[in-house]
N, C-alpha and C positions, 0 to 999 in steps of 0.2 A: 497464538501462539505461545511455543513451549517458554520454560524460565531460561535467564540468559546462561545457568549452570549447561542446562540441556539443551539449548539451542548451538553451544559454540560445541559442544561436542559431538553433536549431531553433524552442523554441516559442514563438518568437516571430513567425512566419513565419504562422501561423493564430490566430485569434482564435475562440472560436464562443460563442452563448449558449443555453442551456437557459430554456425560461420557463411556466409555467402557468398559465393563467385560469381565474377560477371565478365563475359568477353567482349570484347569490339571491334567492328572490321571498319576501315576505311575505303571507301570509291575513290577511283582514280579516274579521271577524264581520259577519253581515249582518242590520239592525234591522229587526222588523218594524213594520206602522203601531197594531197594537193596543198594543204593548209598548213600555213607556219604554226606551227607549234605556241598557244599562247603562256603566259607563265601561270606558274601552277599559286593559287591563289590560296589557303587553307581555308573551309570554312570556319564561321565564326562557330565555335561553342559555346553551350547554356552554362552560365556560371550554377555550380553548385548551391542547390536548394540548399538554406539557411535553418528551414525548417521544414520538416516532412509532415502535412497531412494524416495524423494519422485517422483512417473511417470508424469512426465511431458504431462499437455494436450495440451499444445504448441508448439509443435514439428518445427511446420512448421512456423511459428513466429520468433522463437526463432533463424529460421537459417537467419530470414531474419535482423534479430538482433533485432529485437522488444522484449523486456523482460516484461514479463504480470506477475504487482503485482498487492497485495488488499492491499484497504485504509481501515484503520482498524474503520474509523467509518463506513462503512458498516455492523459489526457487533458489534455497539453500545450497542447490550440489551446484550451482555455478555462481561466479562474482557479478555484484552490480551492474557492470556495463554488457556480460555475456546476456544475464534477465534481461535489457532492456528489448531484443531485439525481440523475443517469444512474447512479452507483454504487447508491445507493439501491436503483434498481428493476432491477439487478443480484441484489438478494438479501445483498449483500457489505455485512456490517456492520464490517468493518475497513480501514486506511486507513492509507498509508505516503505521507506528504508527502517535496518534495522542498526540500530549501531557497532554492533558485534562481526556483521556479514561483512564478508572483505569487498571490497570496491573493485579490484580487475583482478585477471588470472594471471598478470604479469608479475604484480606485485602482490599477494594475498595478505601481507602482513597489514597492508593499509586497511584501514576498516570504513565504512561509511559513516564518518561523525566530526564532532567537530573537532577533532585533534590532527583532519587535511590541513598541509600548508595553503599558503593565498591562491597560487596555482594550481594546487590538484583541485582546490576549490574551484576557481575559472574552467580548469577542464570539465568537472562536475558536471554547471549549469549549462557547457557548450553542448552535451553529450545528450543533457534533457533536452536541451534548444533544439539541439538536430532529428532525437524524435518526435517533436510536437510534443511535450508530455513535462508534469510538471509534479516536483515533490511538493504534493499537497498536505500530507501529513509527516510525521519521523518519533520513529520508537525509539526513545532518549533515557540515557544512563542516567535520569534525574532523582538521589538519594538523600541520603542526610549533609552531606559538604556542603553546606550554602555556597561556598566560595565559588565554585564549577557551574554556579546555576546561569551568570550572566555568557560566560563562554557558549553556554550552548541555543542559549535565547539569541545571541549574537549569529551564530551557526545558522540557526532557525530561519531566523530574521532574513540574511543575505541570501539563502532554497529561496527564501517566498514560502514558506514554510505558514501552513493555517493554523495546525492543532501539532501540538505535541500529544504523543501516549506514552504513559508512564505509569508505574507504582511505587510514588514515594512515601516515602512515612509520614505520620499525620502532623507531625510537630512543624511542618514546614511548608505548610500549604500559607499558611497569611506572607510568608515570604514571595512564595509562586505567586499568589493572589496579584500582589503589588508588581509584578517585572511583565503577570500576563496585561496586565491594564496600563502598562509604560510602551508594553511592544507592539501592543494588539495581537496576540494570539493566545488562542485555549490550550487549554492543560484539560486531558480529556485520561481519565484514569480507569485502568485495565486491569481486567481479571483473570485470572487462572484457576486450574481445579481447586477441591475443598483440599488444605491441606498447611499442616502447621506454619509451610513458609508464605501461604497467600492468603494477604493481608483483606484480601478485597473480594470475596469468592463469589461472598453475595452483596446484594444491591444493598441492602442493609448501613453497610461498613463505607459505601461509596457515599449514600448523603450522609454518612456524617460526617465525613469532610470537606463535603462541600456546604455543608450548612455554615449561615453567614457567608460566604464568597458571593464572588461577584460571579455574571454569566458566564463568564470564559474561564471557568469550576467548573468540571462535569465530567461525567462517562462515560467512557467506551465498552457498551458491552459487547461480551465476547460471546452470540450464542451458543457457540457449538461445548465450550467448557461450563456453560452453565449445565446443560446437556450431560456429560461428567461430573456435574458436583449435583449429579440430579433432581435439579431444581426446573421448574418451567419454563422455559425464556419468556412465554408472553405474560405472566405474570411478573415477571423480575423488569422487563419493558414496562406495565404499569406501574411498578414501583418509581420507576426515574423518569417518569412523563414529565417535561419540563427541564431533566438537567442531561439529556443523554447528547452528546458534543458532534460522537463520530461512532459509529460500530465497527466490528470488524465481524462480519458475515462466516457463519460456520456450523455446520452439520455435522454430526456425530452417530456413531452407531448403535450404539449403547449409553444406557442411562444411567448413571451410578456409578460409574466405572468409569476411577482416571485416566488412564490408558486409552478407553475407546478410540477405536479410528475414525480420520475424519470420511466423509465421504462427501459426494456431491448433494448441493441443497436440493432439499425434499425426500431426500431416500432415506434421512437419518430418524434419530426421536425426535429433531427440534421444534417440530410440526411449523414447516415453514411459509406453508400459504398463510397462518395465521399468527405466525411473525410480521411478517410484510403488512398483511391487511392492517394489524396493532398501528405498525409504523405509518404508513397512511392515515390511520383514524386521529394517531397523533400529529397530521401537519407536517411529520418530521419531514426536514429541506438539510440537507447537506451529506458528507461524503460517507459513501459506504463500504469498505475495504474486504473485497475476495481472499481470506488467507486457508493456506489448505493444507494441511500438514501432513498429508501421507504419501511421502513418493515411492513412486514407483512408473514402469514404461507407460503409462497411460495420466501422468500428470495432465499433460496441455489439453488433455481431452477430458479429464475432470473436471479444471479449472472452466472451459469451455462450457461445460453443464450450469455449473454455478452462476455462470454470467446470464448466459440462454435464460437459468431460471428466471432470474431478478428483469431481465426485459422482458418476457412473457408475462409474470406477471401485469407486469407496466402495461404492456397492449391489452390485458385483458380490463382492466379500467375502464381504457376507450369503450369498450361495447355494452 
């Protein structure tokens, strides 16, 4: 994911909608001339399913303990609610919203975050349940304002979030660790490409803020951003061994170039087969979030390739 400032500017550029329509026909029983007409009896209708069961596209990865999710920044050209249908069609059951992205097309000023009212939170949970999905991670606005932390944790707890993904300042990690232990929610430190504003672009800076903290505090390595920073993702993962909580799976076309575009996993400079081999060697078990930053008419196709790459790797281990 790009920084909040960039993300806010980009996701407002485009908006799209995904819709589906349906038509129903009712059969009427015929009457005969010799037989008196019977009273019409309505056929019982099936109750609306409370939960749509998504056909999982990564069963082999799931068996390994790799739970695939989708970061909503991938589909920032539409609202959270609109994106759910697309993500479901990809066979993905877990999502990671970003706090600055819109909740619905009808009310674009409402963001998917802890500022939502109680009614809107219930609506959000119901939308997820209707799709058979879970908000497993949440990219959260955790900064130096310690007074806002509990509100974020309360929201995450209500939504069933397992891990908060964020880039907090170093001085607040002790307070965050206590809340993580209290709520039993993890905090994973995310990296952006190297810049003056990027505090955690290399593994050493992440390990430093994790030092002395509970296992609830760890890393969310973004492999594509390692490529953009000119780092070797495999070596970065080795340095973070034992502290990886969750990941952003991403590949980039060029190494050492901050604005290098995303490409499907395995088609860039991250050496993605080696990345997955390293995670397998570390016995990593947890959420792996696919995030794809390049908007194009082929977006769904590109994300499908990313999902397939992970599943094909998992299948290959059986052979």
